[in-house]
C-alpha positions in Angstrom: 0.0 0.0 0.0 1.4 3.4 -0.9 0.8 6.6 1.0 -1.9 7.9 -1.4 -3.9 4.8 -0.7 -3.6 5.1 3.0 -4.3 8.9 3.1 -7.2 8.5 0.8 -8.8 5.7 2.9 -8.3 7.8 6.1 -10.0 10.8 4.5 -12.9 8.6 3.4 -13.4 7.4 7.0 -13.2 10.9 8.4 -15.6 12.2 5.8 -18.1 9.4 6.5 -18.0 10.2 10.3 -18.6 13.9 9.6 -21.4 13.0 7.2 -23.2 10.8 9.7 -22.6 13.3 12.5 -24.1 16.1 10.5 -27.1 13.9 9.6 -27.6 13.0 13.3 -27.6 16.5 14.6 -29.3 18.0 11.6 -26.4 20.1 10.5 -26.5 20.1 6.7 -23.3 22.0 6.3 -21.3 19.4 8.3 -23.1 16.6 6.3 -22.1 18.1 3.0 -18.5 18.8 4.2 -18.3 15.1 5.2 -19.6 14.0 1.8 -17.0 16.2 0.0 -14.2 14.9 2.2 -15.3 11.3 1.7 -15.4 11.8 -2.1 -12.0 13.5 -2.1 -10.6 10.5 -0.1 -12.0 8.0 -2.7 -10.4 9.9 -5.5 -7.0 10.0 -3.7 -7.3 6.3 -2.8 -8.1 5.6 -6.5 -5.1 7.5 -7.6 -3.0 5.5 -5.2 -4.5 2.3 -6.5 -3.7 3.4 -10.1 -0.1 4.2 -9.1 0.2 0.7 -7.5 -1.1 -1.0 -10.6 1.2 1.0 -12.8 4.2 0.0 -10.7 3.2 -3.7 -11.0 3.1 -3.6 -14.8 6.5 -1.9 -15.1 
């Protein structure tokens, strides 16, 4: 696992926590912030996955 994969997965989890917390307390701003953070984490993890695959093929 490379650092982009790890950082991306951590951001996904943090975003999901914010999203759920925002939903529970009725704070739409926090919920949206969590959704954005979760999506950003998925993109970063995907980039890390792509780097890892590229490294395997070379």
